[in-house]
N, C-alpha and C positions, 0 to 999 in steps of 0.2 A: 912743602906750601897744603894749607889745606883748603884749596879751591873750593871746596863744595859751600865753605861756610864764610869768603871772603870777596864779595860782589863789586864788582866793578860795574860805577851806576854814570848814565848817560844824563848830559845837561837836565836839569829842572825845567820843562816847558808847563808842567802841569798846573793846574788853577788847586788850591786846597782849601777844604771847603771843611771847616770841624763841623759837625754837631751833636748835640747832646737831650737825650731827651730818656724819658720815664717807659721800662716795660713792666706793666703791672704783674704781669705772670713770675716777674723773678728778676727784678731790682727795683733799686726808685735812683732819682738823680740828686746824688749830693756830692757834686765834684765841680770839674774845671778843667778843660781841655784848651792850652795854647801850643800856637805851631810855629816854628821858625826854621828859615833857612839855611841847610848847613852844608855847603860848597853845592855839589850834585843832586845831593838829596836835602829830608828835612828831620830835624827834632824836634819831639811835643815833650813839652812839660806837664807831665799829671797832678794835678791840686786834686787833695782828697781831703774830707775834713772829720776823717775817723779811722780806727783802725780794722776797721770790717773788710773784705772784701773785693775787690773793684774789677771789671774785664775790659780791656781794650779792645776795641771791634775796628773792621774797615769794610769800606764796600767800595766797589771800582763806579759802583753807578748806583744815584739816589732814586732808587724805585721800590714801590710798592711788593712786597713781598720778596724781595730780593733779601737772597741769606748774608749776614751777616759772618765773616769769617773772623776767630777770633785771633786775636794776635799774642797777647802776655793778659795772663791773670796775675794778680801779685795784693799784697795785704797792706792797706792805705795807711798813710806818716800824715798827719795834719801838721806836721814841724817842715817836713824834709818833701818836697817835689819827686814824683819817678818820672826817672827821664828814662826817654826812648827814641835810636836812631833809626830809621825804614831804613831796611836795607836794599828793598824794594821800589821804592818811591818814581825816582827817577824813570823806571820805564813805564809808566801808564800815564796816561793822557789826561786821567782825571783819579782822584780817588778823596775818600769820604772817611773820617774816624768818627768813633762816637765811643762815651767813655761812662761805665754804667756801676753802681754801686750794687750787687747783688746782696740778694736776702738771707740765702740761703749757700753757701760752698761746699759741701763737705768734698771730702779727699777719697776721689774713686777707692774702693775696695780691692786690693790684685791678690785671685784666685789662687791656689794652690796649683804649681808645674813641678813637671821634671822632665830635662831635655838630656842626652847623650849627648859624652866630647868628642873627637875623632878619635879617641880611645874607645868606646866605647862603653865607658863611664857616666853615670848618673847623676846629674846636677837636681836636688829637688829645691826648690824654695825658702818655705815653710823647716824644711830643717834646718835650714843656719840661724833659727833664731836668736843665737846668743850676739848675732850680729848689729848694729846700727841701725844699719843701712846696705843696702845693695843696687849697685847700679847695673844695670838691663840697657847696655848697648844694643840697639836695632840698627842693623846693616843694612837689611829688606835681601835683595837679592845681590848686593852690589860690594865683590868679593875684599875690592881696591881698599873701598871704607876702614877695614877692619886695620889693611896697614897703614894707612893716614893719621889712623887714632889711637893706635892701642898706643903707644909713647905716653901721649895724654893720660892712658885709662891705667897703664901704670903708675905714673905719676902720684896722680889722685890716690891712691890707693896707696902709695909709701908716706903719702903725708900724713896719712893716719896711726892711731895707734895700732898694733895687732889686731888684726881680724875684725877690726871694727866695721869698715867696711871692704864689701867685696866686689868683685868687678868682674863682668860674664860678658861676652859679645856674643851676640845672635844672632846665626846666619839662615836663613831661607836654601837648605838644600837638601840632595835626599839622601839615603843609606850610601849606595854605590859610587856616592863623593868623598867618602870619609877617609881613603889615603890621600889622596890632593888635598885637603883640606890641612892632613896630618904635613905632608911637605910642605905647604903651604907656611904652616902655623905652626912647627913641631918646635922651635927653638922659643917660642913665646913659653914666657913661668907660668907655672903652674895657677901662681893668682889671677892669671887673665885666661881662663877657658874659653874656647872656641864651641860655643852651641849648635846643636843642629834642630833646628823648626821645621820638623820633616812634614805637617801637617798643617804648617803659617797659622796654625792658631793663635798660639801664644801672641807670633806678632800682631795677628789683627787685632787682638783683644787691650793689646797694651799701648798699641801705636796710634798718633792721633792721622795717622796716612800718610807721611814723606820721615823719607831717611834722611843723612844720620840722624838718629834722636837717643836722647838719654833717657830712662826713666828711674829713676830717685826710689824706692820701695823700700818705708819706713818700718822695720820689724815689730817698733811698736804696736802696732794694730792695722802691719799689713796695708797699708793707704799708700796712693803713689805721692810722696814729697814734692816731687817734681819733674815736670819733663818736658823737652825740650832740648835744643842747640849744647853739648859740648863747651863751644866756644863759639863766638857772633864777632864776625870780623867786616867790616865794610868801608870800602875803598870810598869815601865822601868827595874826592879830586883835591881835597886840598891837606888830606891825613889822613891816617888809617884809623878808623875809633873798634875798641876790642873790647868787649865784656867775656867773664868772666861764668856765666849764671849756673851751671851744672856746679864748679868749682864754691858756690857760694852758694848754694843749696845743702853742698856738703858741710861746708864749716859750720853752717846755722842748726845741722841735723844734729852732729856731733855734742852742740852746742844743746842740747835738749831746750832747741826753739823751733818753731813752724818753719820753715822757708821762708821768706818774703815773696818769694815769685814763686807762683805754681804751677804756671806752666808758660811756654814760649816756643809759638810756632819755629818749628826748625827750618824752614823758607831751605828746603833739600827740592829729592825726588820721591817722585812716587814708589812705594815699598818693592811692591815687585810682586803682590799676593796677585792669589789669582782669584775672580769673581766668584761667592759664593750665593749657590741656588738661595733663593726665598722659601726656607721651607715652611710647611705647613701641621701644624698638630696631628692632624686629622690623617691629614696624606700621607703624613712624613715621620713626625718624632716621635710618634705612639708606634708607631711600626717598627719601626728602629730602636725603641725600646724593648717592644715584646722581641722581636729577632736576637736580641745580646744580653739582655736583662730578667727573660723568665727561664727560666723556672723560680733562682733563687728570691729574685724580687715580688715572690705571688702569695698568697694568705695561706700560713702554714710551714713556710719553709725558712731556708737557712739565714734569710736575708733580716734584719733588724725590722723592716718596712717594708708594705709591700703595693706595689706602682697599683692598681686599684682603680684612678682615673687622673681628671686633668688638673684638677685641683690637690691631689697628691703629687702631681710631676713640679708642680707651681710654687709648694711649700719647700720640696726639698733643690728645687733647681742650683742653687747656689750650692750645696753641696754635691752636685750630680757637675756640673762645670767643675769642680775642682779635682774631684775622684777622677775626670775622663782624662785630661792634662797631665794630673799626674801619674796618670796607667795604673792605676789603680784597677779602678772598672773599667772594661772587662777585664776578670781575673785573666788576664795570660801577660805573662811578661819576659817572652820570649826577643832578644834582640834581632829585627828581623833581617839583618844584614848576614848573617852566617848559613843562616838554613829556611827551608820550606817545611812547614806543620801540618798534618793535614787535620788534627784536631784544633788547630786556633779558633780561639773566642776574641779576639783583636777586630776592632772598627778599622775601618780603611783612615785614611784620612782626610777623604772627601766628607765621611761621615761624621767625623769629630768633629772638621769644620762645622756642617750644614748643624750638628749639638748647641754647638759653642757658641755658635754666631744665633739660632735663636732664641735662647738663652737674654744673650747680649742685649737682641731688640725686647728683652725684657718677658718674653715668653708671651708670647699670646698666643692668646684661647683658637682663635679666629671663627670661620663658621667649619659646619660638618658634626657629624656626629662623634660619640667620642669611643674609640676603638678597644681604650683600655676597661672603661664601664661599661659598654654595653656590648661585646664581642663574650663570648666565655673565656674562662679560665683554660687554660689547657691541663687538662687530669692530671695526676699526680699519681705514678705506678710504682710502686716496690721492688719490679723487674722491669726495667725497660729495653728487657736481651729478651721477653716472656718470659712465660712461668718456666722457673729449672726446674731438672730432672731431680734434684733433691736437692732440701734445704735443711741445715744444723741450724740452732739458736742457741745465744746464749742464755744462760738464768738472766731472774730479772734483777734488773741493778739500779739500787739505789742511789740517786745521785741530789746529795746537800742542798738546800739555797743558796750559803757561800763558803766560803773557803777556798784552799785546794785539794782537787782530788788525788791521789798517789794513780801511776799507771796500774792496771788490771789486769790480773793474766789468766785465762779461761780456757779450760783444757772440752777437747772433742774426738770423736772418734772418729775414724772415712767413714761415711754414712753409707757407704757401696759393698763393703763386706769384700772388698775382690780390686786387683788394678784396675785400671779405667785413664781412658785419656779424656780432659776437660780440653773444650773450643772453646770455654770463658766458665771465669768466676765472678761470682757478685756479690759487695756487700750491699747490706739495705741497711743503714742504720734505724733503729725504730724511735727514736729520737732525737730530731737533727739538731735543735736547740741546746743540747749537752753533748753530744755527740762528738767533738772535737779531731779524731781521728780514728782512726779502729784499719790495723795490720793482723791482717793472717798467716801464719808461719807453719810451714808443714816440716814432718822430720822426722826420726828415732830421737828417744826421752836424750840423749847426751848429745844430738847435732841440735837438738833447739837449746839444752843450756849451755856450748861454745855460742851458737849465734849469737847472743849476748844482745837482744830486742831487735832484729832484723837487719846487722852489720853485712850478710851477707847476701841479702836479697829478703824478698818476700813472696808467696806466693797467692794474696789478694790483699786490697786494700781499698781506702775509703778515704777520703779529706775532702772537705769544700773546695769546690770548682773542678774538683777530678772526677770524668765519667765514666760512668759503667761502660764498658764497651769490650766488643770478643777479643779477643787473643788476633792478632795478624795472618793474615789469609795462607794456611799450609803449615801453622803449626798449633800447637797445642801442647798444653802441661799435663807431666804426669802426675797422678796420686798413687800412691801403692797402698794395699790392703794395710800395712802394719804401720802406715804415717799416723802421726797422731796431729791435730790440728790446734795449734797455741792462737787465742787472739788476745792481741794488745790494744786494749781500751782506753782509751787518755777522754778521759770529761771534764768538761771547765763549767761550772755553776750558773745557773741564771736567774736569782733574786725569787727562784723559788724552789720545793722539795720535789724533786722531777724523779722518776721511773724509765728507763730504755730496755730493749731489748732488740739489741741488734743480731741478723742473721746471715746466713752466706748458702749465697745458691748454684750450684753448679750446675752448667751445662754440658751433657755428653757428645762427645765426637764421634760422629758414623764410623770413622774406621780410625787407625795409626795415623797421624802425622809425619808429612814428608820430613819435617827435622821437630827436631821440639824445640820451646820457647826456653829458657833459662834467663832467670831472674839472676845478677850476680851484682858487687858494686866495687868501687874505688874506696877504701876509709881510711881514717885514723882515728885512735883513742888515745895519745898521747900527746894532742896539744895545750897549752894556756893561754889561755886570756889576761891580761894582767889589767888590775882597774883602769877605768876609764881611759882606756887604748882604740885607736879605732886601724881604723884597714890590715888588723891581724890575718897574716895571711896561712892557709893551713894546705895541705897539698898531698894528692892523692893517687899512685897511681894501679891500672888492673892491666897486667898482659895479657894478649890474644896468642896461645900457642899454634892453634890451627885458623884458616880461612876462615869469617866470620862475617852475618850478615846483621847488620845493630838496624833496631826496631825502633827503640824509646828509651830516652833518658831521662831520672827524675833527681834534681839536688833536692839534701837531706840537712836540715841545720833547723835548729830553734829562735828564739827569738832575737838572738844576738848576730845572726844570720844576717848579711848585708848582702852578697851579691855572690854570685859561683861562676864558672865558666869550663867548659871540657872540648877539650882539645885530643886527635888523632894525633899521634906521631911515627910514622912510619918507617919501615926498616929501613930504605933509602935515605932515610937524615929528614923529610921531607916533614911537616907539617902544618894541621888544617884544624882553626877553628874550628866545633859544630854544632855547642849551643853558645850563648852569651847571655845571661840573668841576671842584666846592670842593675835590678832594684828583688831582691829576694823575701817575699813574704811568709812566714810560716803557718799565717791561716788562710795561706790559700797555694797551696803544693798541687802542682801541675805533674803529669806524665806528658812528655812535651813526644808525640809519634810522627817521625820523620814524612814528609810526602812522598822521597823518593829514598828506604831504606840504604843505607850507607855498609857498602861492601870493601869488605878490610883483607887486606893477606894475613899470613899467619905470622908473628914473629910484632905486629901492629903493638902499641903501648895506648893504652888512656887513661889521660892523665885529666884529676878532677881538679879544681884551685878552688877557693873562698876563700870570705875575706867578711871578717866578723870585726865589728860596731859594736862595743861595749862604753858608750856614753853617755851622757842623760840627752843626747840631741837624739837620741835612736828612740823616740815615742813607744815602742815596745819595750826598752830594755826593764827587765824584773829589778838590774841590783847595778848598777853603773861601778858601786866602788865592792864590786866582790872581783874574786881574781876567779876565773872560770874552767874546767877543766870537764872531760868527756864524764856525761853521765844522762840518764835515761829521761829524768825530770823535764821539762820544760825551762825551767830558771837554770837546771844544766844547760851542757852544749852537745851536741853531735856534729859527724863530719863522715856525712855519707854522697856518694855521689850512684847512684842506681842506675843498672844498665839494662837492657831486654836483648839477648839477642840467640841467634841458632848459628850453629857450625857447622858449614858447608860442607 
């Protein structure tokens, strides 16, 4: 029994008054409203004279300045009046209604977002463009609503052709509750994932403020086609009045029609979201953007546009909202459930909520100076770790304006002419607009041939989003006198002829380290990814023969790489997930440095898993009809799990 949407009413003793008038800002009066008793409540007959949008509103007290609450927005039909049974009228001592024709009634656009389910799997809204509609069921912080409505949501999906309607349940919860959710709903079909809104920002931006509430999103233009209850049952005292507005809206959408009811009050309870501070641009938003989006979004850096003033932020506010809610920006993609990382770039949940709320309020400029325009931009340094003890440069490289550029391999010698220990090695790209990544390998000629493009590890590296930092305290890397250095350069075209001179800076250690930092890997080269396939699983392992301490991990795949996970399997048979990357981005690869390094006993195995997406839904996919195997070019694929560690 769906208690929250079946309401028992007291005998009506109210005086009902219908009111119809014009609001010159947004509506005009072309319609009529008739009220009639229906048991303990009332029914309204809404007569319209056109097929334009109308809104029915209510007010408890007819007072100047009192806010009218929306009850239903619908498309008019001159030949057939719209009927509305009021589910709460019998509880009120007085109530007033008005019907307005809307001069403009655009369906609200929905920003992209990505949420994790209780298995740590990512679900992205815009990824599901082949479906006709996506139903997002908002449960707020009330877990019992999912139990109450799951059967109806599953039935709704099963009544449509496969894949045409998707249903998601969204719950306000934190990462620590994931196992509880899995225990409660692990038996639900995969077609109804329960997603965690840990920041509460998705619920705030989609909800009318009450739950349970269903939001039907049309993928044709990513707009809200319907928002309101799944079903609405009213016990009038003389019978049960039940309507199925969500099902009606879904059927209309499947028949390529705009749903006749755009919104209906959910008549539920508050969502349970926390209050959000009303941020101002000058005091809160601009400093937040400087903290998390610089230096990439500064003039001449790797981002496609620079955050130089409020006007720029206002212009790109919709893009910012989508990128933040989808977890694409800031570029940090580790699932926070499993490990803490000292180099995390992520925003907190409160910061995300504050930023999204400010954008939803129209990105108000407010008072105060403009920190982005009036404060100096951070100075760019080729060497963020300071002046190197030695520098090696590659020869000048010409990069064409268009087309694809094969990987280039460039050789250099040890600049010191002797064995040295290094506390840091830093790659400085000469032209960030075209340098996609640079990996540097070291060793003898035969070792480098065997390595096949970094399969066994790398000496130094640069990819967008990877900071150049010193090696962990107490560690260093050894560079032998006879070592060759090989630069693997991957260039992308920028639309104009360009050049690049990438450099490698060396920082000597004052003394031999306590322990040598080793970069190794787990990898596989024999996988096969069929055309148009999804969730293709690849697995590789690395064994540790000695007790070791793991400092950093980094997954490496190309454009079909979708997600990755690292698990430690201990000699006693237990296992521990230490890194989950639910959404992998080839253009934003990170080296995840543990806040507390992982100490492991001898005999431990590191299991690296990856999942590939070779479908057209993967917007980065260079060729969904191709069979893909191992290769160094970005239209081919690689599967490597890098690990930085020392042997204890």
